[in-house]
N, C-alpha and C positions, 0 to 999 in steps of 0.2 A: 707434472699429471695432473698434481692438486688443481692449478689453474684451468687443465684440459676438462677436468670432471667438472669445476665451476660454472664453466660459460656452458658447457653442455647441458648440465640442469636449469640455468638459465633461458635457454634456446628453450629447451619440453617446455617449462613455464608460459614462456611467451605464446609457445603455438598453441598450449592446451588455453589459455585466454585469448588468443584469437577465433580459437574454434567455441570457445564458451559465447562470446560474443556474439558471431555469425548465429550460432542454436539460440539465443535468449533473443538475439533483436534484429535477426537478419531479413525477416518478412512479419508481416502483420498476421494475427492471427485468423484462424479461418472464422465466419464469420456462421455457423451452422444453422441458423435461424434469424436470417436479419429482418424479418418484418413482425417481429414479437414488439407489441407494444409497452411500454414499460409501468405496468397496471398490474393490481393484483387480479387476477381473471379464472374463477373455479372453473369456467370453460375449459381455458386454455392448458390449466392446470399449473400456470406461472404462480407466484406469487415474488413480487418487489420489495424492500423497505419500503414504507410509505414519503412520501413528502414532506414537508413542512415549509412554509410560507417564509419564516424566518430562521437561517434561511437556508433550505436545501430544497427545492421546490421540482427537484424533478427525481428525488430520491436522496440512494445516497452519491455524495460528492465525487467525482471523477480528479483528483487532482493531479500534478506531473509532476515526476523524479527528477524532470532538467529544467528546474526552474534556473538554476544561471550556473555556469562551469566550471564553478568551486566546488559543486556537488558533485564532483567526481574521486572515487578512490586514487590511489597512487600509483595504479595500474592502469588509470585514465578510463576507467569505463563509468558510465553512468550507475549509480550504486542507490540513489537514496529513495528506493523501494520500499522498504520497511517504516520508517519517520512518514512518507508519504503518503503511504496504505493505511497509516493509524490515523494521521491526519483526518483521513476522511471520514474514519470512524467517530472520531474526539466532534469531529464539524457538527457530525449527523444526532448525535446525543443532544451535545449542545444546540441546536435549533430547535429539537424536541423538547427540551426543555424553556427556552424562551417564550416571550411574549410572542403568540401569533400575527398578533397585530401592526406589531415594531418591523421594521425595516433596515436593511444596513446601511449605515449612514447615519440613522438617528441619535448616534450618539448613545443608545444604553446598552449595558452589558450585564444581560438578566442571571448568566449563571456562570457558574467557575469555573466550569471544564476547559473552554477556550475562553482564553480574555486579551483585552487590547491591549498589543504588542508594541504599538508605537510608532508602526511602519513611518520611515520618511520620506517628504513630500508630499501631496494633497491626495485627500482621503478619497478611495474610489471603491464606491459609486460618490461619498460624500451626503451632506455637506459636513459631517462631522465624523469625527472618528471612534472607531466601537470595534467589537470582535468580530464584527460578521462584512466589516471591508474587507475588499478583494483582496488586497496589497496587504492584510493583516497575515494571510495565507503565505505569502512568500514576496518579499521586495529586494529586487536584485540591487538595491544602492547600500544593504550589510551583508559585508562578506560572510563565510563560514569560519568562524575562527573557533583553531582546535584549543581544547582546555577551558572554555570559556561560554557560557550560558547565554546566550545573546541571539540578535534575529527574531524572525517570529514564527509561527505557528510550527511548520515543518522543521527549522534550524533547530526550533527550540524541544521539540520530542526527538531529534536526532543526537543531543546532547543527553536524555536521560535515558534513551536507550544503546547509548554507544559507539554509535554508529561510526564508523570510519575511524573506530578510536578517538572519536571526539572527546573525551575527558581528558585524552591527552594521557593515558596509561601506556606502560610499556608494554608495548606487544610486538609479535613478528613481523617484519618489514610489509610483506604482502598481507597485513591482516587488513581485509577491507569486508564491508557489509555489517550486519547486524548476526550475533548469535542468538540462539533462541532462549539459552538463560537471561542475557541481558535485554533481550524483547520483555520477558514477561518482567522482571524486576525491575525495569524502565517504567510500565505503563501502571504499575503500583507503587512508584514512588511519586509517577506524577499526577495519580490519586490521591495519594497522603496528601502533597501539596496544595493540591486543589483543595481540601478539607474535603474530599467527597469518596474518601477509604469506605466508609460505612453504606455507602450507598449503591456502589459496583464492586462486581465479583469479578476477577479474570481467570479463567482457565484455559490450560495449556494441554490439548489431545496431540498425542503422537498416532500417527496411521488414521486419522479419523475417518469414519465412514460415510459415505454421501447421504446415508439416512442419518447420522449424528448431524451433517452440515442442515440438510432441509428441516430438521425439528429443530435445531436452535436458531434459525433465519425465521422461518415461520414466527417464532416467539421474539421478533423485534429485535433481535441482538446482534453486538457488533462482530464481526468475524473475519481475521486476516489467514489468508492460506500460506503457508509455505511452499511454492513447489521448486522442484529438482526437475532438469531437464534431463531428457530420454538421451545423451548422447556417450556414446562410447569412449569419447577422446579426453571427455571430462567427468569420467565416474570416480576417477581414483582424488580428485580434486574436489571436494564437495565444498568447502569454502569457497568457490569462484560459479556455481553451478546454481544457485538457487535464486529465486527470486519473489519477491513478498507482493499479494495481491487481496484486495478487498474483495468481499462476495456482495454484490449488489442486489439479487433476486436467485429463485431453485425455480425447476421445475423437477417434481420427485416422478411424476408420471409417466413422463417423456424422456428424462434422466438427460436434463440440461442444465446449464448453471452460468449465470451471467456474473461479468466482474467488472468492477474497477480498478482496472489494470494501468499503473503511474505511467508502464510506457506506450502498449500499442493501444491503439484507437483505433478499431476494426468499423464498427458501425459507424462513427462519426469522425473522420479519418483529417478533417479539415483544419478546425479549431490549432492555432499554435499551444506550445505550454503555456505561454503566459496567461492567454484566452482562458486556458483552465483554472485558474485561481479564481473564477468567477464559476460556482457552484452549480448553476445552470446550464453549464455548457459540460454534459456527459455523454460518454460512448463505454454504454453495458454491453461490453460485449459478450457474444454467446457462443457454447461449446458444447459440446455433445460427451456427455460420460463414459466409457468406456469401464466396466467393472474387472475387467480381464487385464490387469497393471503388471506390466511387463517389471516388475521391483514389487513383487507380493510382500516380502519381508519386509520393505519398508512403507508401502502405500498399498491399499485396496482400490485405489479407483484412478484414472488417469485421463487426461484430456488429449487424446492423437492427434485432435487437429491444430495444438498449438505450437505453432512455432515451424519449424521445420523438423524436427523429431518428437515432438509429443512433451509433457511433461506429466509431473505424478506428485500429488500431494503427499507430505509427508509430516505437517503438522499444521495445527488448528490453532489459534491464539482468538479467545472467546470472551467477550465481553457483556457484562448482563448488567441491568438496573436491578439491586435489593426490592 
């Protein structure tokens, strides 16, 4: 009898995970406003994080969570959304504080938020290795090692936030993804180890309002949202139904948000995950905001056009310069 119960529980978990995967990644998100230009425009009501020539030439980067096959959790799902979204934010701040006359591959590393992690192979674009080489985002030649701080930007962030138990601590077998308390603690530790703890603040806000997100982004702050999928089959398994995204732009007047989504690429679907290591390659996907959230106790607004069933924003992680 115990064996039958165990098998039944395993089947339920696997069916739940399949449902979560379909809900999260089965189709590309709806682009409610595909013609919107990536710019700050008072006439249209849009505000996007500004671009920097060295090196965020199209505003917030849009790195991909499918960088290599070992970026999956034990349950065989692409799961590196949290460290990838944070990498977008870190890289953008690092570019903001770098020499705007510099270029990727000039061998210079002006700001300590993102360092040169000595990716193997020929520097891309080169000729020299530096913090803004595209393969400094990730190189497939370096495996993701548990319990070890190694690899390039995204893999190192994953270690700091203990993503997929990367620090090797004892956790439940199905543990995957990034917990909210590990997220904030990991970002703070990254800043401390970079010597920037007095230059940046980290704020964690549960159930953030859309006006709060707009206010913070228009102040040029970095924002990562934790979305939960509005799927009744996975409602009771929250550890499997979250997805982190970075905010690239907002339109408070008309109620839209533009996301650097580590998985979905609606506006620009053609580039491969590897090509997204180039920060000039972005897909800032636009979604309509709905203030009548189906989970009002957890979120005050949601994105009904996101994936099959929509998603609602439960947490915001806001990184600001002091």
